[in-house]
Gaussian input, Z-matrix of N, CA and C with variables (Angstrom, degrees):
# hf/3-21g

backbone

0 1
 N
 C     1     B1
 C     2     B2     1     A1
 N     3     B3     2     A2     1     D1
 C     4     B4     3     A3     2     D2
 C     5     B5     4     A4     3     D3
 N     6     B6     5     A5     4     D4
 C     7     B7     6     A6     5     D5
 C     8     B8     7     A7     6     D6
 N     9     B9     8     A8     7     D7
 C    10    B10     9     A9     8     D8
 C    11    B11    10    A10     9     D9
 N    12    B12    11    A11    10    D10
 C    13    B13    12    A12    11    D11
 C    14    B14    13    A13    12    D12
 N    15    B15    14    A14    13    D13
 C    16    B16    15    A15    14    D14
 C    17    B17    16    A16    15    D15
 N    18    B18    17    A17    16    D16
 C    19    B19    18    A18    17    D17
 C    20    B20    19    A19    18    D18
 N    21    B21    20    A20    19    D19
 C    22    B22    21    A21    20    D20
 C    23    B23    22    A22    21    D21
 N    24    B24    23    A23    22    D22
 C    25    B25    24    A24    23    D23
 C    26    B26    25    A25    24    D24
 N    27    B27    26    A26    25    D25
 C    28    B28    27    A27    26    D26
 C    29    B29    28    A28    27    D27
 N    30    B30    29    A29    28    D28
 C    31    B31    30    A30    29    D29
 C    32    B32    31    A31    30    D30
 N    33    B33    32    A32    31    D31
 C    34    B34    33    A33    32    D32
 C    35    B35    34    A34    33    D33
 N    36    B36    35    A35    34    D34
 C    37    B37    36    A36    35    D35
 C    38    B38    37    A37    36    D36
 N    39    B39    38    A38    37    D37
 C    40    B40    39    A39    38    D38
 C    41    B41    40    A40    39    D39
 N    42    B42    41    A41    40    D40
 C    43    B43    42    A42    41    D41
 C    44    B44    43    A43    42    D42
 N    45    B45    44    A44    43    D43
 C    46    B46    45    A45    44    D44
 C    47    B47    46    A46    45    D45
 N    48    B48    47    A47    46    D46
 C    49    B49    48    A48    47    D47
 C    50    B50    49    A49    48    D48
 N    51    B51    50    A50    49    D49
 C    52    B52    51    A51    50    D50
 C    53    B53    52    A52    51    D51
 N    54    B54    53    A53    52    D52
 C    55    B55    54    A54    53    D53
 C    56    B56    55    A55    54    D54
 N    57    B57    56    A56    55    D55
 C    58    B58    57    A57    56    D56
 C    59    B59    58    A58    57    D57
 N    60    B60    59    A59    58    D58
 C    61    B61    60    A60    59    D59
 C    62    B62    61    A61    60    D60
 N    63    B63    62    A62    61    D61
 C    64    B64    63    A63    62    D62
 C    65    B65    64    A64    63    D63
 N    66    B66    65    A65    64    D64
 C    67    B67    66    A66    65    D65
 C    68    B68    67    A67    66    D66
 N    69    B69    68    A68    67    D67
 C    70    B70    69    A69    68    D68
 C    71    B71    70    A70    69    D69
 N    72    B72    71    A71    70    D70
 C    73    B73    72    A72    71    D71
 C    74    B74    73    A73    72    D72
 N    75    B75    74    A74    73    D73
 C    76    B76    75    A75    74    D74
 C    77    B77    76    A76    75    D75
 N    78    B78    77    A77    76    D76
 C    79    B79    78    A78    77    D77
 C    80    B80    79    A79    78    D78
 N    81    B81    80    A80    79    D79
 C    82    B82    81    A81    80    D80
 C    83    B83    82    A82    81    D81
 N    84    B84    83    A83    82    D82
 C    85    B85    84    A84    83    D83
 C    86    B86    85    A85    84    D84
 N    87    B87    86    A86    85    D85
 C    88    B88    87    A87    86    D86
 C    89    B89    88    A88    87    D87
 N    90    B90    89    A89    88    D88
 C    91    B91    90    A90    89    D89
 C    92    B92    91    A91    90    D90
 N    93    B93    92    A92    91    D91
 C    94    B94    93    A93    92    D92
 C    95    B95    94    A94    93    D93
 N    96    B96    95    A95    94    D94
 C    97    B97    96    A96    95    D95
 C    98    B98    97    A97    96    D96
 N    99    B99    98    A98    97    D97
 C   100   B100    99    A99    98    D98
 C   101   B101   100   A100    99    D99
 N   102   B102   101   A101   100   D100
 C   103   B103   102   A102   101   D101
 C   104   B104   103   A103   102   D102
 N   105   B105   104   A104   103   D103
 C   106   B106   105   A105   104   D104
 C   107   B107   106   A106   105   D105
 N   108   B108   107   A107   106   D106
 C   109   B109   108   A108   107   D107
 C   110   B110   109   A109   108   D108
 N   111   B111   110   A110   109   D109
 C   112   B112   111   A111   110   D110
 C   113   B113   112   A112   111   D111
 N   114   B114   113   A113   112   D112
 C   115   B115   114   A114   113   D113
 C   116   B116   115   A115   114   D114
 N   117   B117   116   A116   115   D115
 C   118   B118   117   A117   116   D116
 C   119   B119   118   A118   117   D117
 N   120   B120   119   A119   118   D118
 C   121   B121   120   A120   119   D119
 C   122   B122   121   A121   120   D120
 N   123   B123   122   A122   121   D121
 C   124   B124   123   A123   122   D122
 C   125   B125   124   A124   123   D123
 N   126   B126   125   A125   124   D124
 C   127   B127   126   A126   125   D125
 C   128   B128   127   A127   126   D126
 N   129   B129   128   A128   127   D127
 C   130   B130   129   A129   128   D128
 C   131   B131   130   A130   129   D129
 N   132   B132   131   A131   130   D130
 C   133   B133   132   A132   131   D131
 C   134   B134   133   A133   132   D132
 N   135   B135   134   A134   133   D133
 C   136   B136   135   A135   134   D134
 C   137   B137   136   A136   135   D135
 N   138   B138   137   A137   136   D136
 C   139   B139   138   A138   137   D137
 C   140   B140   139   A139   138   D138
 N   141   B141   140   A140   139   D139
 C   142   B142   141   A141   140   D140
 C   143   B143   142   A142   141   D141
 N   144   B144   143   A143   142   D142
 C   145   B145   144   A144   143   D143
 C   146   B146   145   A145   144   D144
 N   147   B147   146   A146   145   D145
 C   148   B148   147   A147   146   D146
 C   149   B149   148   A148   147   D147
 N   150   B150   149   A149   148   D148
 C   151   B151   150   A150   149   D149
 C   152   B152   151   A151   150   D150
 N   153   B153   152   A152   151   D151
 C   154   B154   153   A153   152   D152
 C   155   B155   154   A154   153   D153
 N   156   B156   155   A155   154   D154
 C   157   B157   156   A156   155   D155
 C   158   B158   157   A157   156   D156
 N   159   B159   158   A158   157   D157
 C   160   B160   159   A159   158   D158
 C   161   B161   160   A160   159   D159
 N   162   B162   161   A161   160   D160
 C   163   B163   162   A162   161   D161
 C   164   B164   163   A163   162   D162
 N   165   B165   164   A164   163   D163
 C   166   B166   165   A165   164   D164
 C   167   B167   166   A166   165   D165
 N   168   B168   167   A167   166   D166
 C   169   B169   168   A168   167   D167
 C   170   B170   169   A169   168   D168
 N   171   B171   170   A170   169   D169
 C   172   B172   171   A171   170   D170
 C   173   B173   172   A172   171   D171
 N   174   B174   173   A173   172   D172
 C   175   B175   174   A174   173   D173
 C   176   B176   175   A175   174   D174
 N   177   B177   176   A176   175   D175
 C   178   B178   177   A177   176   D176
 C   179   B179   178   A178   177   D177
 N   180   B180   179   A179   178   D178
 C   181   B181   180   A180   179   D179
 C   182   B182   181   A181   180   D180
 N   183   B183   182   A182   181   D181
 C   184   B184   183   A183   182   D182
 C   185   B185   184   A184   183   D183
 N   186   B186   185   A185   184   D184
 C   187   B187   186   A186   185   D185
 C   188   B188   187   A187   186   D186
 N   189   B189   188   A188   187   D187
 C   190   B190   189   A189   188   D188
 C   191   B191   190   A190   189   D189
 N   192   B192   191   A191   190   D190
 C   193   B193   192   A192   191   D191
 C   194   B194   193   A193   192   D192
 N   195   B195   194   A194   193   D193
 C   196   B196   195   A195   194   D194
 C   197   B197   196   A196   195   D195
 N   198   B198   197   A197   196   D196
 C   199   B199   198   A198   197   D197
 C   200   B200   199   A199   198   D198
 N   201   B201   200   A200   199   D199
 C   202   B202   201   A201   200   D200
 C   203   B203   202   A202   201   D201
 N   204   B204   203   A203   202   D202
 C   205   B205   204   A204   203   D203
 C   206   B206   205   A205   204   D204
 N   207   B207   206   A206   205   D205
 C   208   B208   207   A207   206   D206
 C   209   B209   208   A208   207   D207
 N   210   B210   209   A209   208   D208
 C   211   B211   210   A210   209   D209
 C   212   B212   211   A211   210   D210
 N   213   B213   212   A212   211   D211
 C   214   B214   213   A213   212   D212
 C   215   B215   214   A214   213   D213
 N   216   B216   215   A215   214   D214
 C   217   B217   216   A216   215   D215
 C   218   B218   217   A217   216   D216
 N   219   B219   218   A218   217   D217
 C   220   B220   219   A219   218   D218
 C   221   B221   220   A220   219   D219
 N   222   B222   221   A221   220   D220
 C   223   B223   222   A222   221   D221
 C   224   B224   223   A223   222   D222
 N   225   B225   224   A224   223   D223
 C   226   B226   225   A225   224   D224
 C   227   B227   226   A226   225   D225
 N   228   B228   227   A227   226   D226
 C   229   B229   228   A228   227   D227
 C   230   B230   229   A229   228   D228
 N   231   B231   230   A230   229   D229
 C   232   B232   231   A231   230   D230
 C   233   B233   232   A232   231   D231
 N   234   B234   233   A233   232   D232
 C   235   B235   234   A234   233   D233
 C   236   B236   235   A235   234   D234
 N   237   B237   236   A236   235   D235
 C   238   B238   237   A237   236   D236
 C   239   B239   238   A238   237   D237
 N   240   B240   239   A239   238   D238
 C   241   B241   240   A240   239   D239
 C   242   B242   241   A241   240   D240
 N   243   B243   242   A242   241   D241
 C   244   B244   243   A243   242   D242
 C   245   B245   244   A244   243   D243
 N   246   B246   245   A245   244   D244
 C   247   B247   246   A246   245   D245
 C   248   B248   247   A247   246   D246
 N   249   B249   248   A248   247   D247
 C   250   B250   249   A249   248   D248
 C   251   B251   250   A250   249   D249
 N   252   B252   251   A251   250   D250
 C   253   B253   252   A252   251   D251
 C   254   B254   253   A253   252   D252
 N   255   B255   254   A254   253   D253
 C   256   B256   255   A255   254   D254
 C   257   B257   256   A256   255   D255
 N   258   B258   257   A257   256   D256
 C   259   B259   258   A258   257   D257
 C   260   B260   259   A259   258   D258
 N   261   B261   260   A260   259   D259
 C   262   B262   261   A261   260   D260
 C   263   B263   262   A262   261   D261
 N   264   B264   263   A263   262   D262
 C   265   B265   264   A264   263   D263
 C   266   B266   265   A265   264   D264
 N   267   B267   266   A266   265   D265
 C   268   B268   267   A267   266   D266
 C   269   B269   268   A268   267   D267
 N   270   B270   269   A269   268   D268
 C   271   B271   270   A270   269   D269
 C   272   B272   271   A271   270   D270
 N   273   B273   272   A272   271   D271
 C   274   B274   273   A273   272   D272
 C   275   B275   274   A274   273   D273
 N   276   B276   275   A275   274   D274
 C   277   B277   276   A276   275   D275
 C   278   B278   277   A277   276   D276
 N   279   B279   278   A278   277   D277
 C   280   B280   279   A279   278   D278
 C   281   B281   280   A280   279   D279
 N   282   B282   281   A281   280   D280
 C   283   B283   282   A282   281   D281
 C   284   B284   283   A283   282   D282
 N   285   B285   284   A284   283   D283
 C   286   B286   285   A285   284   D284
 C   287   B287   286   A286   285   D285
 N   288   B288   287   A287   286   D286
 C   289   B289   288   A288   287   D287
 C   290   B290   289   A289   288   D288
 N   291   B291   290   A290   289   D289
 C   292   B292   291   A291   290   D290
 C   293   B293   292   A292   291   D291
 N   294   B294   293   A293   292   D292
 C   295   B295   294   A294   293   D293
 C   296   B296   295   A295   294   D294
 N   297   B297   296   A296   295   D295
 C   298   B298   297   A297   296   D296
 C   299   B299   298   A298   297   D297
 N   300   B300   299   A299   298   D298
 C   301   B301   300   A300   299   D299
 C   302   B302   301   A301   300   D300
 N   303   B303   302   A302   301   D301
 C   304   B304   303   A303   302   D302
 C   305   B305   304   A304   303   D303
 N   306   B306   305   A305   304   D304
 C   307   B307   306   A306   305   D305
 C   308   B308   307   A307   306   D306
 N   309   B309   308   A308   307   D307
 C   310   B310   309   A309   308   D308
 C   311   B311   310   A310   309   D309
 N   312   B312   311   A311   310   D310
 C   313   B313   312   A312   311   D311
 C   314   B314   313   A313   312   D312
 N   315   B315   314   A314   313   D313
 C   316   B316   315   A315   314   D314
 C   317   B317   316   A316   315   D315
 N   318   B318   317   A317   316   D316
 C   319   B319   318   A318   317   D317
 C   320   B320   319   A319   318   D318
 N   321   B321   320   A320   319   D319
 C   322   B322   321   A321   320   D320
 C   323   B323   322   A322   321   D321
 N   324   B324   323   A323   322   D322
 C   325   B325   324   A324   323   D323
 C   326   B326   325   A325   324   D324
 N   327   B327   326   A326   325   D325
 C   328   B328   327   A327   326   D326
 C   329   B329   328   A328   327   D327
 N   330   B330   329   A329   328   D328
 C   331   B331   330   A330   329   D329
 C   332   B332   331   A331   330   D330

   B1=1.4328
   B2=1.5322
   B3=1.3343
   B4=1.4610
   B5=1.5320
   B6=1.3250
   B7=1.4691
   B8=1.5298
   B9=1.3119
   B10=1.4730
   B11=1.5318
   B12=1.3183
   B13=1.4583
   B14=1.5144
   B15=1.3210
   B16=1.4658
   B17=1.5194
   B18=1.3288
   B19=1.4563
   B20=1.5294
   B21=1.3114
   B22=1.4689
   B23=1.5329
   B24=1.3322
   B25=1.4610
   B26=1.5300
   B27=1.3152
   B28=1.4643
   B29=1.5243
   B30=1.3227
   B31=1.4618
   B32=1.5202
   B33=1.3237
   B34=1.4695
   B35=1.5278
   B36=1.3262
   B37=1.4681
   B38=1.5313
   B39=1.3244
   B40=1.4714
   B41=1.5255
   B42=1.3472
   B43=1.4704
   B44=1.5208
   B45=1.3305
   B46=1.4647
   B47=1.5350
   B48=1.3182
   B49=1.4770
   B50=1.5326
   B51=1.3256
   B52=1.4682
   B53=1.5207
   B54=1.3170
   B55=1.4610
   B56=1.5311
   B57=1.3335
   B58=1.4677
   B59=1.5234
   B60=1.3285
   B61=1.4681
   B62=1.5162
   B63=1.3377
   B64=1.4593
   B65=1.5256
   B66=1.3189
   B67=1.4651
   B68=1.5239
   B69=1.3074
   B70=1.4674
   B71=1.5300
   B72=1.3303
   B73=1.4632
   B74=1.5312
   B75=1.3329
   B76=1.4674
   B77=1.5360
   B78=1.3403
   B79=1.4644
   B80=1.5259
   B81=1.3205
   B82=1.4672
   B83=1.5290
   B84=1.3185
   B85=1.4668
   B86=1.5254
   B87=1.3480
   B88=1.4688
   B89=1.5229
   B90=1.3253
   B91=1.4637
   B92=1.5218
   B93=1.3233
   B94=1.4629
   B95=1.5268
   B96=1.3203
   B97=1.4633
   B98=1.5249
   B99=1.3267
   B100=1.4560
   B101=1.5304
   B102=1.3232
   B103=1.4616
   B104=1.5216
   B105=1.3253
   B106=1.4681
   B107=1.5272
   B108=1.3288
   B109=1.4526
   B110=1.5140
   B111=1.3214
   B112=1.4599
   B113=1.5241
   B114=1.3304
   B115=1.4594
   B116=1.5257
   B117=1.3105
   B118=1.4682
   B119=1.5248
   B120=1.3243
   B121=1.4628
   B122=1.5144
   B123=1.3025
   B124=1.4592
   B125=1.5221
   B126=1.3259
   B127=1.4627
   B128=1.5284
   B129=1.3142
   B130=1.4590
   B131=1.5194
   B132=1.3489
   B133=1.4529
   B134=1.5142
   B135=1.3247
   B136=1.4627
   B137=1.5274
   B138=1.3126
   B139=1.4656
   B140=1.5232
   B141=1.3236
   B142=1.4615
   B143=1.5294
   B144=1.3318
   B145=1.4628
   B146=1.5229
   B147=1.3279
   B148=1.4565
   B149=1.5284
   B150=1.3189
   B151=1.4608
   B152=1.5232
   B153=1.3196
   B154=1.4608
   B155=1.5238
   B156=1.3315
   B157=1.4592
   B158=1.5273
   B159=1.3226
   B160=1.4563
   B161=1.5196
   B162=1.3266
   B163=1.4573
   B164=1.5214
   B165=1.3334
   B166=1.4592
   B167=1.5286
   B168=1.3262
   B169=1.4505
   B170=1.5155
   B171=1.3180
   B172=1.4580
   B173=1.5177
   B174=1.3060
   B175=1.4507
   B176=1.5172
   B177=1.3192
   B178=1.4535
   B179=1.5209
   B180=1.3125
   B181=1.4626
   B182=1.5285
   B183=1.3272
   B184=1.4614
   B185=1.5167
   B186=1.3360
   B187=1.4582
   B188=1.5225
   B189=1.3383
   B190=1.4584
   B191=1.5301
   B192=1.3314
   B193=1.4661
   B194=1.5257
   B195=1.3318
   B196=1.4662
   B197=1.5238
   B198=1.3348
   B199=1.4696
   B200=1.5319
   B201=1.3284
   B202=1.4740
   B203=1.5165
   B204=1.3263
   B205=1.4638
   B206=1.5236
   B207=1.3131
   B208=1.4576
   B209=1.5277
   B210=1.3256
   B211=1.4595
   B212=1.5226
   B213=1.3204
   B214=1.4688
   B215=1.5250
   B216=1.3314
   B217=1.4554
   B218=1.5220
   B219=1.3219
   B220=1.4611
   B221=1.5171
   B222=1.3204
   B223=1.4597
   B224=1.5209
   B225=1.3129
   B226=1.4602
   B227=1.5219
   B228=1.3266
   B229=1.4627
   B230=1.5156
   B231=1.3232
   B232=1.4691
   B233=1.5196
   B234=1.3240
   B235=1.4646
   B236=1.5243
   B237=1.3468
   B238=1.4718
   B239=1.5284
   B240=1.3255
   B241=1.4528
   B242=1.5217
   B243=1.3357
   B244=1.4591
   B245=1.5232
   B246=1.3364
   B247=1.4619
   B248=1.5277
   B249=1.3431
   B250=1.4569
   B251=1.5277
   B252=1.3417
   B253=1.4672
   B254=1.5334
   B255=1.2913
   B256=1.4660
   B257=1.5149
   B258=1.3217
   B259=1.4551
   B260=1.5271
   B261=1.3402
   B262=1.4639
   B263=1.5271
   B264=1.3436
   B265=1.4628
   B266=1.5324
   B267=1.3340
   B268=1.4621
   B269=1.5239
   B270=1.3143
   B271=1.4585
   B272=1.5275
   B273=1.3318
   B274=1.4641
   B275=1.5240
   B276=1.3278
   B277=1.4707
   B278=1.5211
   B279=1.3216
   B280=1.4698
   B281=1.5330
   B282=1.3108
   B283=1.4703
   B284=1.5244
   B285=1.3192
   B286=1.4585
   B287=1.5210
   B288=1.3414
   B289=1.4590
   B290=1.5214
   B291=1.3164
   B292=1.4707
   B293=1.5233
   B294=1.3195
   B295=1.4680
   B296=1.5221
   B297=1.3232
   B298=1.4669
   B299=1.5261
   B300=1.3070
   B301=1.4652
   B302=1.5211
   B303=1.3293
   B304=1.4552
   B305=1.5149
   B306=1.3152
   B307=1.4607
   B308=1.5185
   B309=1.3133
   B310=1.4561
   B311=1.5129
   B312=1.3242
   B313=1.4704
   B314=1.5245
   B315=1.3046
   B316=1.4648
   B317=1.5293
   B318=1.3279
   B319=1.4530
   B320=1.5265
   B321=1.3030
   B322=1.4502
   B323=1.5152
   B324=1.3271
   B325=1.4534
   B326=1.5136
   B327=1.2823
   B328=1.4622
   B329=1.5214
   B330=1.3104
   B331=1.4725
   B332=1.5115
   A1=107.91
   A2=118.38
   A3=120.89
   A4=111.24
   A5=116.02
   A6=120.93
   A7=108.40
   A8=116.89
   A9=124.19
   A10=113.42
   A11=116.02
   A12=121.13
   A13=114.26
   A14=117.13
   A15=121.19
   A16=109.45
   A17=115.14
   A18=121.73
   A19=106.50
   A20=117.65
   A21=120.69
   A22=112.92
   A23=117.55
   A24=121.31
   A25=113.20
   A26=118.28
   A27=121.52
   A28=110.63
   A29=115.53
   A30=119.66
   A31=111.70
   A32=118.11
   A33=120.48
   A34=110.33
   A35=118.24
   A36=120.55
   A37=109.89
   A38=117.44
   A39=120.37
   A40=111.13
   A41=116.49
   A42=119.64
   A43=110.84
   A44=117.43
   A45=120.45
   A46=110.59
   A47=117.14
   A48=120.61
   A49=109.35
   A50=116.63
   A51=120.07
   A52=110.18
   A53=116.98
   A54=120.90
   A55=110.26
   A56=116.73
   A57=120.08
   A58=111.72
   A59=116.23
   A60=119.52
   A61=112.75
   A62=117.31
   A63=120.84
   A64=114.05
   A65=117.78
   A66=120.47
   A67=109.11
   A68=115.41
   A69=120.91
   A70=109.79
   A71=117.03
   A72=120.43
   A73=114.12
   A74=117.41
   A75=119.70
   A76=112.27
   A77=118.94
   A78=122.75
   A79=112.79
   A80=117.13
   A81=120.72
   A82=113.30
   A83=117.76
   A84=118.89
   A85=110.79
   A86=117.68
   A87=120.06
   A88=110.87
   A89=116.63
   A90=120.35
   A91=110.28
   A92=117.04
   A93=120.32
   A94=111.05
   A95=116.54
   A96=119.80
   A97=110.06
   A98=116.78
   A99=121.20
   A100=110.99
   A101=117.52
   A102=121.38
   A103=114.20
   A104=116.91
   A105=118.62
   A106=114.80
   A107=117.72
   A108=120.51
   A109=112.37
   A110=117.50
   A111=122.68
   A112=108.88
   A113=117.08
   A114=120.24
   A115=113.14
   A116=117.17
   A117=120.09
   A118=110.87
   A119=113.94
   A120=119.48
   A121=107.90
   A122=116.29
   A123=119.65
   A124=109.53
   A125=118.23
   A126=120.42
   A127=110.31
   A128=115.85
   A129=120.46
   A130=113.07
   A131=117.18
   A132=120.94
   A133=114.43
   A134=115.79
   A135=121.43
   A136=111.87
   A137=116.95
   A138=120.51
   A139=111.76
   A140=117.64
   A141=121.12
   A142=113.22
   A143=117.69
   A144=119.23
   A145=110.21
   A146=115.01
   A147=119.83
   A148=107.98
   A149=119.32
   A150=125.43
   A151=111.10
   A152=115.18
   A153=121.36
   A154=109.83
   A155=115.88
   A156=120.87
   A157=108.52
   A158=116.23
   A159=122.39
   A160=107.96
   A161=116.67
   A162=123.21
   A163=107.92
   A164=116.17
   A165=121.03
   A166=110.81
   A167=115.45
   A168=121.71
   A169=109.50
   A170=116.50
   A171=121.30
   A172=109.46
   A173=115.99
   A174=121.22
   A175=108.48
   A176=115.56
   A177=122.13
   A178=107.21
   A179=115.99
   A180=120.94
   A181=110.99
   A182=116.41
   A183=121.30
   A184=114.15
   A185=117.82
   A186=122.23
   A187=108.53
   A188=117.53
   A189=120.38
   A190=113.26
   A191=119.02
   A192=119.87
   A193=112.21
   A194=118.29
   A195=122.47
   A196=110.72
   A197=117.27
   A198=123.81
   A199=112.36
   A200=117.57
   A201=119.62
   A202=114.69
   A203=118.03
   A204=120.07
   A205=112.95
   A206=118.04
   A207=121.99
   A208=113.10
   A209=117.66
   A210=121.15
   A211=112.22
   A212=114.29
   A213=121.34
   A214=110.96
   A215=116.94
   A216=119.35
   A217=108.90
   A218=116.59
   A219=120.48
   A220=108.25
   A221=114.69
   A222=118.79
   A223=110.06
   A224=115.31
   A225=122.33
   A226=105.05
   A227=116.50
   A228=119.71
   A229=113.51
   A230=118.05
   A231=119.53
   A232=111.47
   A233=116.17
   A234=120.88
   A235=112.07
   A236=117.14
   A237=122.48
   A238=110.05
   A239=115.03
   A240=123.43
   A241=108.16
   A242=117.33
   A243=122.84
   A244=109.53
   A245=115.82
   A246=121.55
   A247=108.91
   A248=115.28
   A249=121.31
   A250=109.08
   A251=117.32
   A252=119.06
   A253=110.16
   A254=117.78
   A255=122.20
   A256=112.18
   A257=116.18
   A258=121.99
   A259=112.34
   A260=115.31
   A261=121.24
   A262=113.34
   A263=117.55
   A264=119.85
   A265=110.19
   A266=114.42
   A267=120.01
   A268=110.34
   A269=117.48
   A270=121.41
   A271=111.04
   A272=116.89
   A273=120.58
   A274=109.46
   A275=117.52
   A276=120.96
   A277=110.15
   A278=117.09
   A279=120.92
   A280=110.88
   A281=117.22
   A282=120.88
   A283=110.49
   A284=117.28
   A285=121.45
   A286=111.77
   A287=118.07
   A288=119.85
   A289=110.51
   A290=117.57
   A291=119.75
   A292=110.40
   A293=116.65
   A294=120.72
   A295=110.93
   A296=117.32
   A297=120.89
   A298=111.34
   A299=116.49
   A300=120.83
   A301=111.81
   A302=117.56
   A303=120.05
   A304=113.33
   A305=117.89
   A306=119.44
   A307=112.54
   A308=117.15
   A309=120.43
   A310=113.67
   A311=116.60
   A312=121.21
   A313=113.45
   A314=117.46
   A315=119.71
   A316=112.44
   A317=116.44
   A318=120.88
   A319=109.94
   A320=115.89
   A321=121.03
   A322=107.53
   A323=116.52
   A324=119.97
   A325=109.52
   A326=116.06
   A327=120.83
   A328=110.91
   A329=117.21
   A330=120.38
   A331=111.05
   D1=117.10
   D2=178.27
   D3=-78.95
   D4=148.46
   D5=179.15
   D6=-163.62
   D7=172.64
   D8=174.16
   D9=41.35
   D10=67.86
   D11=177.29
   D12=107.84
   D13=-15.27
   D14=177.05
   D15=-124.59
   D16=151.08
   D17=166.62
   D18=-133.57
   D19=-179.61
   D20=-175.36
   D21=-63.16
   D22=-19.34
   D23=180.00
   D24=-94.56
   D25=-6.12
   D26=-179.05
   D27=-63.13
   D28=133.02
   D29=-177.96
   D30=-58.57
   D31=-44.52
   D32=-177.88
   D33=-64.61
   D34=-39.33
   D35=176.70
   D36=-62.86
   D37=-44.93
   D38=178.49
   D39=-64.11
   D40=-37.08
   D41=176.12
   D42=-62.80
   D43=-38.57
   D44=177.66
   D45=-64.23
   D46=-43.17
   D47=177.51
   D48=-60.33
   D49=-42.67
   D50=176.77
   D51=-59.90
   D52=-45.02
   D53=178.78
   D54=-56.96
   D55=-44.92
   D56=178.90
   D57=-57.64
   D58=-40.79
   D59=-177.22
   D60=-74.46
   D61=-20.03
   D62=-177.17
   D63=-100.06
   D64=-2.22
   D65=179.15
   D66=-64.26
   D67=130.38
   D68=-179.17
   D69=-70.17
   D70=149.08
   D71=-178.99
   D72=-51.75
   D73=-38.30
   D74=-177.98
   D75=-76.27
   D76=-5.72
   D77=178.48
   D78=-105.65
   D79=-7.70
   D80=-174.34
   D81=-63.06
   D82=-37.78
   D83=-178.42
   D84=-67.01
   D85=-36.47
   D86=176.48
   D87=-65.74
   D88=-41.38
   D89=177.94
   D90=-62.35
   D91=-44.48
   D92=-179.97
   D93=-64.11
   D94=-39.37
   D95=178.15
   D96=-61.83
   D97=-41.65
   D98=178.38
   D99=-64.19
   D100=-45.55
   D101=-174.99
   D102=-76.07
   D103=-34.41
   D104=-170.62
   D105=-126.06
   D106=-12.72
   D107=-175.58
   D108=89.00
   D109=-6.38
   D110=179.64
   D111=-121.55
   D112=141.44
   D113=-179.39
   D114=-76.06
   D115=-14.13
   D116=-176.65
   D117=-116.64
   D118=141.00
   D119=174.51
   D120=-77.43
   D121=138.09
   D122=178.51
   D123=-73.72
   D124=159.23
   D125=177.42
   D126=-54.74
   D127=135.57
   D128=-178.61
   D129=99.24
   D130=-7.83
   D131=175.54
   D132=66.98
   D133=-155.44
   D134=-177.90
   D135=-58.92
   D136=-34.37
   D137=-178.31
   D138=-63.67
   D139=-24.65
   D140=-177.69
   D141=-91.98
   D142=-5.03
   D143=178.88
   D144=-61.72
   D145=137.35
   D146=178.33
   D147=-137.30
   D148=110.82
   D149=1.90
   D150=-71.56
   D151=164.46
   D152=-179.39
   D153=-68.74
   D154=152.96
   D155=176.95
   D156=-68.89
   D157=121.43
   D158=178.50
   D159=-111.12
   D160=127.97
   D161=-177.98
   D162=-107.25
   D163=120.30
   D164=-176.29
   D165=-126.45
   D166=160.96
   D167=176.28
   D168=-75.63
   D169=123.93
   D170=179.88
   D171=-82.71
   D172=123.67
   D173=175.77
   D174=-90.73
   D175=129.75
   D176=179.74
   D177=-103.92
   D178=124.28
   D179=-177.09
   D180=56.17
   D181=33.63
   D182=177.99
   D183=77.84
   D184=4.46
   D185=-178.48
   D186=-122.39
   D187=132.30
   D188=-175.59
   D189=-74.94
   D190=-16.97
   D191=-178.29
   D192=-121.12
   D193=29.89
   D194=-179.12
   D195=-85.98
   D196=90.59
   D197=177.54
   D198=45.10
   D199=58.67
   D200=-175.08
   D201=-60.38
   D202=-30.41
   D203=-176.90
   D204=-67.95
   D205=-11.11
   D206=179.97
   D207=-90.68
   D208=-4.60
   D209=-171.84
   D210=-118.72
   D211=151.84
   D212=178.45
   D213=-89.11
   D214=156.38
   D215=170.57
   D216=-69.98
   D217=159.88
   D218=175.57
   D219=-139.90
   D220=165.62
   D221=-175.83
   D222=-145.87
   D223=144.26
   D224=168.57
   D225=-102.71
   D226=101.79
   D227=-171.46
   D228=-66.09
   D229=-36.22
   D230=-179.39
   D231=-64.73
   D232=-40.68
   D233=-178.11
   D234=-90.71
   D235=-4.64
   D236=-176.46
   D237=53.58
   D238=53.49
   D239=-174.77
   D240=-117.73
   D241=105.26
   D242=-177.99
   D243=-98.26
   D244=125.49
   D245=-178.45
   D246=-111.05
   D247=116.61
   D248=-177.23
   D249=-117.35
   D250=125.68
   D251=173.19
   D252=-61.97
   D253=160.91
   D254=179.64
   D255=-78.26
   D256=69.05
   D257=-175.63
   D258=-55.77
   D259=149.82
   D260=-176.02
   D261=-77.70
   D262=-18.73
   D263=-177.88
   D264=-159.42
   D265=166.39
   D266=175.18
   D267=-62.52
   D268=-38.98
   D269=-177.70
   D270=-60.89
   D271=-41.50
   D272=177.77
   D273=-66.02
   D274=-44.99
   D275=178.70
   D276=-56.37
   D277=-46.43
   D278=-178.62
   D279=-61.49
   D280=-46.34
   D281=179.56
   D282=-60.19
   D283=-45.75
   D284=-176.58
   D285=-69.26
   D286=-39.11
   D287=177.08
   D288=-67.84
   D289=-43.44
   D290=177.75
   D291=-58.37
   D292=-43.46
   D293=179.03
   D294=-63.21
   D295=-46.53
   D296=-178.85
   D297=-63.77
   D298=-40.75
   D299=-176.33
   D300=-70.04
   D301=-41.70
   D302=-175.62
   D303=-90.38
   D304=-45.35
   D305=-177.25
   D306=-80.02
   D307=-26.45
   D308=-179.54
   D309=-100.83
   D310=15.57
   D311=-173.41
   D312=-56.57
   D313=-36.89
   D314=-176.88
   D315=-107.23
   D316=14.44
   D317=-179.65
   D318=-88.91
   D319=136.00
   D320=176.15
   D321=-138.95
   D322=118.95
   D323=179.03
   D324=-128.93
   D325=161.79
   D326=-179.35
   D327=-106.82
   D328=32.04
   D329=179.13
   D330=-97.01

């Protein structure tokens, strides 16, 4: 569900949906761990998440367009709140999500 800076027609939101559909089967558990804190999707898939996954525009330094390609996406797993910078292209989004999912797999911060 897009919100706070994104709607269903936003290019970055559509790029994220594309990314979800292109994730390889052997990478899905890492993606789920990043998005929800759990390696497995619950029965019913994304539609059954409670609260629902909300995708919002990540503001960097309080500004929504402050060099977005330099920053990683972040997530609040308890609230299922995914924050994506306004990446310039699908290719940048893919690189940044892959980096966040694999390199940040064991990172936990309270920011």
